N, C-alpha and C positions, 0 to 999 in steps of 0.2 A: 187402441187402449194403451195409454202410457202409464207405466207403473213406477212408483217410488217404493223402495224397500228400507225399512228401519229395523235394525237389529245390531247386536253387539258381540255376544260370545260365540264359541264354537258351535253351540246348539243351532244357531241361526245360519250357519254357513251352508249346510246341505239344502235347506229350503231356497236360499238365494241362488245356489248353483242350479237347482232343478228348474226354477222359474226361467233362468237364463237359457238352459239347454232345451227347454220346451218351446223356445222361439218367441217368448213375450218380450215386449219392448221395455227394458228397464232404463229409465232416464236419469236415475240418481239413487244413491244410497245415503241414508242418514245413520250415523252411529255415534257412540260416546267418544269423548276426547281421549287422546293417548295418555296412558297413566304409567307411573313408575312401577316396575316389577322386579322381584328378587331382592337379594340382600344389598346389591349395588344400586338399586333404584333406577335401573335403566328405563328410560321413557320408551314404552312399547305400544304400538298401535293395536286396536282390537282385532280379533280374528276376521270379523266381517270387513273391516277396512282393508286388510291385507288381501282378502279374496277379491274385493271389488276393484282394487287397483291392478291386480293381476289381469282382470278381464277388461280393464279400461273403462270402468263405470265411474262417473263423477261422484265424489264423496263429500258430504257435508257433515261437520262435527261441531254442532252448537253445544256450548257448555250448558246452556239452558234453552231448550227449544222454544219455549214460550216467548223468548225475547228475539227470536229469529224467524217469525212467521213469514215475512217477506222473502227471506232466502229460501224457505221451504216452497213457497208458491212459485218462485223463480225457476224451480226445477221443471215445472210444467206437467206435473203428474195428474192423471185423471183419477187415480186410485192409489191408496197407500196400503201396503202390507207390512204389519209389524210382527216381530218375533223376538221376544226377550230383549227389547230395546233398552229398557231401564230408566225411562223418563215418563212422567205423566203428561198426557197430551191435553191441551186446552181446547175449548170449543173453537177458537180461532184456527187452530191447526186442523181439527176435524172438518171444519167448513172449507178448508183449502182444497178438498178433493171431491169433485162432483159425483164420483161413483162410490164414495165412502172410504172408510178406513176399516181394514179387516185384520183381525189378530189370529195368529197361530198359537193356541193355548194348549200347553202340554198337560192337560188334565180333563176330567169329566165335570161338567157344569150341571147344577150350581154348587155342588158339594165342595169342589176344590178350586174356588176362586182365590186369587192372590199370588204371592211371590214364590211359593215353594211347593207346587202341586206334585212334582215328581218325588222329592224327598218325603213329603208328608204322607203320600200313599204307602211308601215302604215302611215308614215309622209306624203307621197305623195298622200295618198288617193286611192291607187290601190285597185282594186276589186279582183285581182287574184295574186298568187305567185306560187312557186313550188320548186322542188329540181332538180338539174342537176348533173349528173355524167360526169365529163370531164377529159380528159387526160391533165396532168399538163405539161406546157411548161414554159420557163423562163419569158415570159410576164405575166401581171396581169390577171389571169382568162381568158386567150385568147385561150386556147386549144380546140381541137375538142370535141364535145359532144357525149358521148356513149348512154346515155338515159336520159329522162326527164319526170317528172310528174308535171302537173299543177293542183292547187286546188284553190277554192274560199277563200277569206279572210272574216271571219265573221264580221258583222257590228260593234260589240262591242269588238272584240278580241284585247287583249293587246299584246305587244311585247313578254312577258313571255309565254302567252298562245299559241301564234302562233309558238314560238320557240319549244315548247314541241311537237306540232303536226308535225312540219317539221322534228324534230329529229327522230321521229318514222317512218315518211315517208321516210326519208333518209336511215334509217336502212333497210327497206324493199327493197328499190331501189338498194342499194349497193350489197345486196345478189343476186338480179337478175343480176346485172352487172358482179359480180364475176363468176356467172354461164356462162355467155356469153364469158367472157375472158378465162375461163378454157376450154370451148369447141372450142374456136377459131372461132365461127360463129357469127360475129358481124360486124356492119357498123358504121363508125364514120362520124359525120356530122359537117363540118366546121361552125364556127359561122359567122353570117352575119356581113358584114363590115358596115352596116347601123344600126343606133339606138344604138350605143355603149355608155354605161354610166358607170361611176365609182363613187361608193359611199364610202366616207371616214368614219373613225371611229367617232362615236358620242361622244361629250364631254358634260360636265355639263353646259357650257355656252349656248349651244344650247337648253337646257331644260327649260329656262325661258319662261314663258307664256306671249305672247303679245296679250292682249285683244283687240287691234285695228284690229286684223285679223278676218275673218269670223268665225262663230261658228264651222263649220265643220273642219277648220284648227286647231282651238284650241283643239277640241276633239281629232283629230288625233295626235297632239303633245303629249297630255296626255297619250293616248293609247301607242304610240310609245316609250315613256320613262318609262313605267311601266313593270318591276320592277326597272330598272336602266337605266340611272342615276337619274330618277324621275323628272317629271315636277314640277316647283315651281313658286309661285307668291310672289311678295314682296310688302308690304304696311307698311308705317311708320317705316321702318327699320327692320321689322320682315319678315322672310321667312316662307312660308306655302307650304309644299309638297302636290301635288295633284295627286292622283292615278287613280281616275275615274271621268267621267263627262258625261253629256248628254245635248241635246238641251233643254232649258227651255221652258215650256208651260206657258206663263204668263197670269195673270188676266188682266182685262181692266185697273185697277189702275196701275199695274206694267208696262204695255205697255206705258201708259202716262208718267210715271217716266222715262222709258227707252228712250223716244224721246229726252229729254233734258239732260240726264245723259252723263257723259264723259266716254270714254272707260276705262274699269276696275273698274267702280263704282259698289258698292254693292247696289242692288235695293230694298231690303226689310229687315226688322228687325224681321220678323216672322219665328221662327225656323221650324214651320210646312211647310212653303213654301220652305225651304232649302236655300242654299247659292247661290243666283243668281247674276251674274256679267255681266255687259253690254259689248257686243262685237260689231263688225262692222255691223252685220246684225241681231241683236236680242240680246239674252242673253244665257249664258251657266250656267247650274246648276252643281256646284261642289259637287259630291255625296260621295266622299271618300277623306278625307284630313288628314294631320298630321302636327301639329305645331312642331317647333324645341324642341326636348326634350320630346315631348308628345307621345301619342299613336294614332293610326289611329281611325278615327271616321267619322260619316256621317257629311255632311255639315251643316245639321240642328242642330245637337248636338254641333258642333263648334260654330254656331251662338248663340245658347242658352247659351253658356258659356261666351258670351259678349266679346269674343276675337277679334271680328270684328263687326263693327256697320254699319247700313244703311248710305249710303252716303260716306263711306270710300272708298278710291280708291287704287286698286292694280296698281302699276307703270308699264306702258307698255314699 
C-alpha cells in the first residue's frame, strides 16, 4: 500500500511522522508553495515540506492542485491521506487513488465541518472535541467516517495547546485507520443529516474583545485566539493583545465599583490586584497581555507601567 500525504502546517507534521515511523510506504508529500514570512518577507517552506525533506520523501508543491493531476498521479500512490492541506480537491484528484482519499479532521462531525473546528469549539464553550478520520468526497467534510476519538477540552486550554494535543491524537488515529484500510476489515459510518454545522476561517476582526459579553464568553474568545490571530482590546486609540485571562475574584470595594462601571472599564489601579475589566456579569482579569511593539507581561505589570489607568475604558 503506497501512501501519498497532503498537509501543510505544524499540525500535520506529527501525523506524517507517525505514519513514517509505523513503517508505511510514503511515496510522496503534497504541500502548499513556499510563502513569504515575517517583516522581511523571507520565502519560507511549509513545516510539512521541511519534515518531508528531512526524511528524504519527494515533495510536490502545486500552486493549484487541480491543474497538476498528472503530477499527483505520477507519485504512484494507492491512497491519499490529507491533513490541513489547504486546497480543495477535485474529482479528478480523488479518482487518482484506488484506495480512496482519507482526511484527518480535527473536530467532531457533522457539527464541526469546515476550516476552524478547533478554534470554534473553544469559542463556543464546548466541553469536548475530537479527531475524525473520514473518506473525502466533493462536499465539505461530508464523507463517511472511518473512526473517531473524542476527548475533553481542558478548562484553560488555548487554541495552540488543544491543537498540539489533537495533532498527536490524529497521528495515532490515522495509523489505526491505515491498518484497517490495509486489512480491508472496516466499516464506514455515514454522517448524520441532523446537527450539521460549518465553521469558517477565523479572521482578525473576530478577535476584538467585546466586554459587554459575559465573562465566560470573553475568556473563551481569548483562549480561542491564542496564539493566532490573538484577541485584542482597544482603548484611547491603542491596541492591547490579550493572551490569557480568568474570571476576576473581586474585593468588596471592586464589586461596588463594578456595579456602576461601564462595560470595558478598568476597575482598579493596584498592580497587585491585576488588570480587572468590567464585563456583563462581573469582571475579567487579563493575566497576560502585550502592548503594540512591547513584550508580553502580566496584567499587573502592565498596570504598574501606567499604560492604562483606573476608569479607562476598552471600547466594546
